[in-house]
Structures are given as structure tokens and as C-alpha cells.
Backbone as CSV, one residue per row, in Angstrom:
resi,resn,N_x,N_y,N_z,CA_x,CA_y,CA_z,C_x,C_y,C_z
1,GLY,18.890,198.050,108.738,19.065,196.680,109.852,18.883,195.257,108.779
2,GLU,17.669,195.605,107.874,17.637,194.365,107.124,18.697,194.347,106.273
3,GLN,19.170,195.480,105.587,19.962,195.175,104.281,21.276,194.639,105.113
4,ASP,21.586,195.023,106.056,23.062,194.504,106.848,22.781,192.963,107.000
5,SER,21.777,192.655,107.688,21.486,191.221,107.948,21.505,190.532,106.861
6,LEU,20.833,190.792,105.736,20.804,190.210,104.282,22.362,190.070,103.710
7,THR,23.183,190.894,103.941,24.577,191.298,103.322,25.142,190.208,104.419
8,LYS,25.387,190.229,105.422,25.667,189.286,106.572,25.514,187.693,106.054
9,SER,24.317,187.566,106.007,23.765,186.150,105.448,24.617,185.895,104.274
10,ASN,24.317,186.588,102.831,25.207,186.205,101.968,26.756,186.002,101.875
11,LYS,27.407,186.621,102.725,28.739,186.559,103.004,28.914,185.353,103.805
12,ILE,27.993,185.042,104.407,28.151,183.496,105.255,27.813,182.475,104.394
13,GLN,26.774,182.683,103.393,26.792,181.616,102.548,27.783,181.576,101.608
14,THR,28.731,182.459,101.063,29.744,182.479,100.455,30.871,182.087,101.109
15,ASN,30.890,182.280,102.143,32.153,181.667,102.936,32.020,180.059,102.932
16,LYS,30.737,179.614,103.329,30.345,178.452,103.535,30.789,177.375,102.262
17,LYS,30.494,178.190,100.963,30.693,177.604,99.473,31.936,177.666,99.371
18,THR,32.892,178.458,99.905,34.339,178.561,99.531,35.032,177.590,100.401
19,GLU,34.245,177.284,101.714,35.249,176.685,102.529,35.118,174.816,102.350
20,SER,33.375,175.244,101.648,33.241,173.621,101.174,34.228,173.333,100.048
21,LYS,34.148,174.337,98.869,35.132,173.800,97.900,36.213,173.575,98.269
22,SER,36.981,174.465,99.195,38.273,174.086,99.836,38.440,172.950,100.086
23,ALA,37.237,172.510,101.316,37.404,171.074,101.775,37.505,169.953,100.743
24,HIS,36.538,170.333,99.905,36.273,169.292,98.994,37.669,169.148,98.230
25,SER,38.173,170.425,97.668,39.710,169.887,96.698,40.701,169.493,97.800
26,ASN,40.563,169.677,99.242,41.668,169.086,99.914,41.209,167.397,100.030
27,LEU,40.286,167.263,100.218,39.835,165.652,100.370,40.226,165.108,98.999
28,GLU,40.156,165.620,98.004,40.419,165.125,96.617,41.903,164.989,96.686
29,GLU,42.724,166.134,97.148,44.162,166.294,97.192,44.701,165.046,98.423
30,VAL,43.888,164.950,98.893,44.250,163.907,100.103,44.169,162.506,99.424
31,SER,42.883,162.194,98.791,42.666,160.919,98.214,43.331,160.715,96.810
32,ASN,43.800,161.472,96.375,44.727,161.471,95.222,46.172,160.985,95.669
33,THR,46.598,161.556,96.808,47.933,161.458,97.490,47.822,160.001,97.950
34,GLU,47.011,160.133,98.894,46.684,158.336,99.323,46.852,157.292,98.408
35,LEU,45.969,157.524,97.262,45.998,156.688,96.339,47.276,156.478,95.589
36,ALA,48.220,157.554,95.264,49.447,157.233,94.684,50.351,156.498,95.464
37,ASP,50.255,156.891,97.078,51.178,156.002,98.133,50.923,154.599,98.070
38,CYS,49.244,154.356,97.793,48.895,152.937,97.849,49.474,152.253,96.838
39,ASN,48.948,152.860,95.557,49.625,152.293,94.476,51.074,151.985,94.345
40,ARG,52.003,152.834,94.902,53.383,152.799,94.798,53.833,151.486,95.689
41,LYS,53.175,151.417,97.164,53.409,150.165,97.837,53.013,149.142,97.433
42,SER,51.803,148.848,96.627,51.413,147.904,96.006,52.263,147.394,94.755
43,LYS,52.794,148.341,94.054,53.973,147.928,93.080,55.209,147.470,93.833
44,GLU,55.454,147.807,94.905,56.745,147.300,95.749,56.669,145.915,96.379
45,THR,55.281,145.614,96.815,55.052,144.198,97.289,54.515,143.260,96.543
46,LEU,54.375,143.723,95.111,53.918,142.654,94.040,54.806,141.670,93.873
47,PRO,54.578,140.432,93.531,55.760,139.450,93.349,56.046,139.797,92.003
48,GLN,57.556,139.359,91.754,58.044,139.803,90.347,57.711,138.899,89.338
49,ASN,57.080,137.777,89.857,56.746,136.623,88.732,55.470,136.848,88.080
50,LYS,54.623,137.947,88.337,53.347,137.903,87.863,53.463,139.028,86.581
51,LEU,52.489,138.937,85.601,52.530,139.910,84.695,51.186,140.628,84.978
52,TYR,51.364,142.095,85.260,50.213,142.929,85.669,49.819,143.988,84.530
53,LYS,50.592,143.896,83.461,50.350,144.597,82.426,49.113,143.525,81.400
54,VAL,47.782,143.984,81.408,46.917,143.046,80.903,46.033,143.907,79.566
55,ALA,46.279,143.619,78.653,45.384,143.974,77.217,44.147,143.287,77.502
56,ASN,42.960,144.089,77.394,41.958,143.411,77.212,41.503,142.869,75.790
57,ILE,41.758,141.491,75.710,41.513,140.815,74.571,39.827,140.884,74.003
58,LYS,39.648,140.915,72.861,38.529,140.922,72.207,38.119,139.316,71.987
59,PRO,37.043,138.881,71.846,36.598,137.916,72.034,37.012,137.234,70.557
60,LEU,36.920,137.660,69.454,37.609,136.975,67.970,39.034,136.874,68.482
61,GLU,39.815,137.838,68.844,41.089,137.764,69.409,41.487,136.366,70.184
62,LEU,40.495,136.262,71.316,40.654,135.148,71.945,40.706,133.875,71.447
63,LEU,39.870,133.634,70.263,39.719,132.368,69.362,40.566,132.315,68.825
64,ARG,41.727,132.977,68.533,42.675,132.642,67.906,44.204,132.431,68.678
65,GLN,43.928,132.137,70.290,44.722,131.906,71.066,44.795,130.457,71.440
66,TRP,45.898,129.741,71.394,45.830,128.465,71.544,45.702,128.013,73.146
67,ASP,46.238,128.918,74.122,46.128,128.731,75.532,44.662,128.932,75.898
68,PHE,43.608,129.528,75.325,42.463,129.831,75.511,41.783,128.465,75.508
69,TYR,41.866,127.743,74.443,41.363,126.327,74.367,41.949,125.409,75.131
70,PHE,43.244,125.323,75.496,43.775,124.598,76.794,43.083,124.911,77.774
71,LEU,42.771,126.088,78.368,42.277,126.446,79.425,40.620,125.954,79.268
72,TRP,40.214,126.047,78.474,38.826,125.798,78.050,38.814,124.337,78.059
73,PHE,39.598,123.443,77.385,39.410,121.740,77.928,39.558,121.450,79.234
74,ALA,40.680,122.221,79.892,41.057,121.742,81.270,39.567,121.969,82.165
75,HIS,39.010,123.105,81.675,37.783,123.459,82.637,36.743,122.528,82.342
76,VAL,36.493,122.038,81.024,35.677,121.085,80.651,36.166,119.614,81.435
77,GLY,37.310,119.135,81.586,37.625,117.886,82.381,37.308,118.237,83.736
78,TYR,37.731,119.351,84.486,37.492,119.687,85.864,35.984,119.479,85.981
79,GLY,35.174,120.075,85.064,33.648,120.368,85.354,33.314,118.526,85.458
80,GLU,33.729,117.643,84.483,33.146,116.479,84.221,33.716,115.825,85.708
81,CYS,34.919,115.739,86.306,35.359,115.218,87.023,34.667,115.842,88.937
82,THR,33.933,116.884,88.585,33.320,117.344,89.672,31.781,116.766,89.747
83,ILE,31.255,116.581,88.466,29.996,116.201,88.324,30.102,114.413,88.953
84,TYR,31.104,113.723,88.362,31.216,112.573,88.640,31.353,112.387,90.016
85,ILE,32.295,112.850,90.740,32.505,112.962,92.190,31.407,113.055,93.114
86,SER,30.703,114.486,92.729,29.751,114.856,93.236,28.453,113.800,93.194
87,SER,28.260,113.187,92.276,27.331,112.331,91.859,27.627,111.003,92.697
88,PHE,28.571,110.507,92.704,28.978,108.991,92.953,29.795,108.830,94.074
89,TYR,30.273,109.971,94.968,31.257,109.340,96.036,30.186,108.585,97.016
90,LYS,29.037,108.926,97.423,28.044,108.223,98.352,27.623,107.124,97.690
91,VAL,27.522,106.801,96.362,26.968,105.401,95.987,28.391,104.590,95.881
92,PHE,29.489,105.097,95.601,30.401,104.341,95.897,30.793,103.877,97.286
93,GLY,30.715,104.661,98.227,31.053,104.518,99.527,30.011,103.430,100.318
94,GLN,28.899,103.428,100.054,27.994,102.273,100.359,28.029,101.143,99.994
95,GLY,29.511,100.931,98.958,29.712,99.424,98.729,30.646,99.030,99.762
96,PHE,31.217,99.806,100.562,31.916,99.483,101.499,31.751,99.944,102.916
97,ILE,31.198,100.942,103.344,30.523,101.509,104.338,29.197,101.391,104.289
98,PHE,28.838,100.923,105.372,27.187,100.423,105.636,26.687,101.393,106.630
99,ASP,27.209,102.640,107.028,26.605,103.471,107.957,26.146,104.671,106.919
100,ASP,25.155,105.087,106.802,24.913,106.122,106.397,24.784,107.490,106.673
101,HIS,24.823,107.693,108.159,25.511,108.793,108.800,26.799,109.278,108.195
102,TYR,27.590,108.327,108.427,29.214,108.484,108.234,29.072,108.800,106.751
103,LEU,28.425,108.495,105.862,28.405,108.965,104.506,28.020,110.403,104.457
104,ALA,26.874,110.746,105.098,26.363,112.229,105.635,27.322,112.904,105.972
105,LEU,28.398,112.604,106.990,29.253,113.216,107.416,30.308,113.549,106.110
106,VAL,30.834,112.428,105.486,31.573,112.520,104.364,30.963,113.841,103.337
107,GLY,29.746,113.862,103.238,29.168,114.806,102.368,29.280,116.297,103.139
108,THR,29.367,116.521,104.493,29.604,117.551,105.083,31.101,117.997,104.894
109,ALA,31.926,117.074,105.016,33.281,117.282,104.845,33.651,117.798,103.368
110,ALA,32.877,116.966,102.263,32.888,117.883,100.980,32.705,119.424,101.053
111,SER,31.512,119.795,101.790,30.905,121.030,101.643,32.038,121.809,102.386
112,VAL,32.687,121.610,103.611,33.846,122.327,104.200,34.879,122.340,103.368
113,GLY,35.318,121.337,102.527,36.396,121.380,101.898,36.263,122.370,100.831
114,ASN,35.349,122.370,100.131,34.772,123.418,99.139,34.894,124.759,99.578
115,CYS,34.249,124.870,100.915,34.578,126.284,101.413,36.079,126.733,101.753
116,LEU,36.917,125.936,102.341,38.388,126.098,102.887,38.821,126.262,101.501
117,GLY,38.511,125.579,100.452,39.541,125.542,99.069,39.507,126.753,98.784
118,ARG,38.153,127.595,98.798,38.130,129.003,98.334,38.885,129.980,98.928
119,ILE,38.857,129.822,100.347,39.510,130.487,101.169,41.063,130.374,101.017
120,LEU,41.612,129.195,101.250,43.031,128.943,101.085,43.699,129.199,99.713
121,TRP,43.068,128.826,98.969,43.786,128.985,97.500,43.749,130.380,96.825
122,GLY,42.798,131.097,97.571,42.964,132.806,97.007,44.045,133.279,97.405
123,PRO,44.515,133.566,98.614,45.806,134.456,99.334,46.894,133.594,98.236
124,VAL,46.941,132.353,98.198,48.217,131.610,97.087,48.320,132.148,95.984
125,ALA,47.080,132.752,95.334,46.952,133.088,94.107,47.563,134.359,94.008
126,ASP,47.335,135.198,95.207,48.030,136.470,95.107,49.482,136.533,95.083
127,ARG,50.429,135.476,95.536,51.635,135.321,95.743,52.204,134.423,94.587
128,VAL,51.582,133.642,93.870,52.189,132.502,92.957,51.635,132.569,91.527
129,SER,51.955,132.425,90.614,51.506,132.558,89.399,50.236,131.648,89.082
130,CYS,49.388,132.229,88.406,48.293,131.723,88.054,48.356,130.085,87.289
131,LYS,49.089,130.179,86.466,49.095,129.088,85.852,50.137,127.864,86.388
132,ILE,50.908,128.550,87.484,51.217,127.005,88.571,50.190,126.630,89.501
133,ILE,49.215,127.585,90.008,48.378,127.005,90.714,47.509,126.399,90.263
134,LEU,46.800,126.999,89.070,46.015,125.995,88.020,46.331,124.453,87.906
135,ALA,47.693,124.564,87.300,48.451,123.244,87.166,48.306,122.220,88.260
136,ILE,48.797,122.887,89.561,48.751,122.106,91.012,47.216,121.922,91.261
137,LEU,46.314,122.660,91.062,45.114,121.997,91.152,44.535,120.944,90.306
138,PHE,44.856,121.206,89.050,44.425,120.163,88.030,45.141,118.763,88.048
139,ALA,46.349,118.949,88.570,47.205,117.519,88.745,46.536,117.151,89.957
140,SER,46.441,117.797,90.942,45.934,117.136,92.204,44.581,116.573,91.880
141,GLN,43.562,117.173,91.354,42.266,116.345,91.080,42.311,115.326,90.091
142,SER,43.445,115.280,89.104,43.544,114.233,88.308,43.780,113.069,89.044
143,SER,44.955,113.383,90.009,45.613,112.191,90.798,44.542,111.663,91.880
144,LEU,43.745,112.392,92.318,42.568,111.841,92.973,41.559,111.067,92.477
145,MET,41.421,111.607,91.120,40.385,110.789,90.423,40.915,109.294,89.747
146,TYR,42.243,109.587,89.618,42.963,108.112,89.452,42.826,107.281,90.624
147,THR,43.026,107.779,91.675,42.809,106.738,92.992,41.741,106.840,93.750
148,PHE,40.585,106.928,93.040,39.030,107.230,93.751,39.201,105.659,93.980
149,PHE,38.899,104.846,93.232,38.645,103.484,93.622,39.645,102.789,94.535
150,SER,40.933,103.365,94.896,41.635,102.745,96.150,40.930,103.167,97.456
151,THR,39.996,104.026,97.490,39.364,104.338,98.758,38.784,103.360,99.467
152,SER,38.183,102.304,98.458,37.665,100.776,99.120,38.712,100.460,100.024
153,VAL,39.693,100.287,99.841,40.708,99.525,100.426,41.053,100.644,101.884
154,MET,41.197,101.742,101.380,41.608,102.634,102.587,40.446,103.021,103.946
155,GLY,38.966,102.538,103.581,38.222,102.447,104.380,37.378,103.824,104.829
156,HIS,37.228,104.004,105.815,36.019,105.162,106.315,36.863,106.304,106.185
157,VAL,38.258,106.120,107.096,38.736,107.550,106.939,39.589,107.927,105.915
158,GLY,40.105,106.804,104.808,40.320,107.095,103.592,39.381,107.889,102.564
159,LEU,38.215,107.462,102.554,37.275,108.116,102.018,37.071,109.391,102.217
160,LEU,36.850,109.626,103.358,36.494,111.111,104.175,37.726,111.880,103.566
161,PHE,38.903,111.495,103.998,40.034,112.579,103.570,39.890,112.707,102.063
162,TRP,39.832,111.821,101.237,39.897,111.846,99.713,38.887,112.769,99.266
163,VAL,37.507,112.534,100.012,36.433,113.643,99.335,36.917,115.111,99.952
164,LEU,37.819,114.959,101.233,38.038,116.336,101.325,38.945,117.127,100.442
165,GLY,40.017,116.235,100.527,40.859,116.660,99.392,40.486,116.954,98.119
166,PHE,39.874,116.402,97.433,38.875,116.456,96.203,38.268,117.901,96.249
167,TYR,37.651,118.142,97.082,36.651,119.376,97.187,37.467,120.582,97.597
168,LEU,38.876,120.304,98.190,39.659,121.469,98.417,40.163,121.860,96.703
169,THR,40.344,121.028,96.177,40.611,121.288,94.646,39.597,122.056,93.942
170,ILE,38.301,121.469,94.371,37.063,122.076,93.509,36.919,123.717,93.932
171,GLY,36.926,124.072,95.210,37.122,125.143,95.731,38.262,126.206,95.336
172,GLY,39.423,125.522,95.130,40.467,126.167,94.598,40.331,126.785,93.077
173,VAL,39.991,125.705,92.380,39.929,126.160,90.825,38.670,127.075,90.746
174,ALA,37.693,127.009,91.672,36.323,127.983,91.401,36.931,129.412,91.560
175,SER,37.876,129.452,92.969,38.160,130.742,93.386,39.465,131.706,92.680
176,VAL,40.403,130.714,92.031,41.470,131.113,91.372,41.204,131.379,89.865
177,SER,40.284,130.676,89.054,39.720,130.808,87.815,39.597,131.989,87.379
178,PRO,38.598,132.655,87.843,38.177,133.883,87.642,39.196,134.856,87.607
179,VAL,40.294,135.077,88.582,41.240,135.930,88.635,42.018,135.477,87.681
180,CYS,42.578,134.207,87.511,43.681,133.924,86.020,43.105,134.513,84.734
181,ILE,41.898,134.349,84.615,41.153,134.647,83.512,41.160,136.311,83.285
182,ALA,40.813,136.968,84.293,41.154,138.682,84.231,42.780,138.837,83.827
183,GLU,43.547,138.212,84.653,44.775,138.613,84.446,45.519,138.316,83.409
184,TRP,44.890,137.020,82.542,45.531,136.856,81.019,44.795,137.405,80.001
185,TYR,43.337,137.733,80.200,42.893,138.233,78.994,42.197,139.563,79.091
186,GLY,42.097,140.100,80.548,41.293,141.224,80.654,40.005,141.095,81.347
187,ASN,39.444,142.340,82.057,38.257,142.004,82.553,37.302,142.582,81.739
188,GLU,37.132,143.191,80.860,36.511,143.871,80.159,35.602,142.819,78.902
């Protein structure tokens, strides 16, 4: 009696192990099949103007590429503009807007613009070349910097929309740049 129950117990355990292994291998097969389908579908839907074959470039190799320096200087200029506007839009606005609550509203619009810029430019980066998007963002930011002093003529609404637009570019650059760098130079 005891021998039979022990044998049955061992058979049940062996069957469970076999079932577990086969379920696990089926899971792996399904996962690999689904992954292959997903890869095939994503290759079909990727835009044709992007380069997806990326070699991970070593730091010393990176220092020999002119576009790395161009990108670096563009980001330095972007950072300077961001610091300037973040520090002085309220001080500048106080010269022609005497309502501190309205200037606080402009600051709130800046935060909303930064958030929206990150959300809105991300999907665009999935469909358009990173170089084109960064060119648009940097050109927009440059033109907004160039026209900063004209907001005193535009009044309350002009400053609000100007700061909102500027912060849309800040959020865009912050969200698109890491993707572009990984696409161009690798992520390792």
C-alpha cells in the first residue's frame, strides 16, 4: 500500500515537471513567435527616412566626429537661452505688466508648455528624422529669442503666448535629444 502510494506520488511529480517544462517551452515558443511578429510589423510600419542600424560609437571615436561638436554647441546655446528666459521673463514682463498675478500665470503657462512640449514632440520624433526635428526646435527657439523684446509691444497676451511657445521648444528638445543621441551614436 505504502509502496504504491509512493510510486503514484513520484509519477505525479514527474508528470507535473514534464507538464511544467512543456508549458514553459510552449510559452517560450509563443513569446518568440509573438516577438518575431512584433518585429516584422514594426519594420513594416517604420518610416523609411530613419536609420535604425546604429553602431555603438566609443567615446574616443565620438570625439573625431564633427557632428558631435555641432550638436554639443547647439545644446550649449539652447541651455544659455533656456537659462536666460527662465531667469528674466518675469523681470522683463514687470517693465510693462504691473500685475504680479498675471506674471505668475505666465510662469504657470511656462510649466504647462514644458510638459506639453515633452508629450507633443515625442510622437513627432517617431515619424520624422531627428535632425529635422532638432533643426525645427532650435530654429524656433532662436527666432523666439530674437523676438523676445518685441513682446513689450504685444502686451499681456503676447508675453503669455511667447513664453508658452518658448517652453514648448524647451520640452521638445529635452524629450527628443536623448532619442536622437541614441539613434546616432548608440546607447551603450
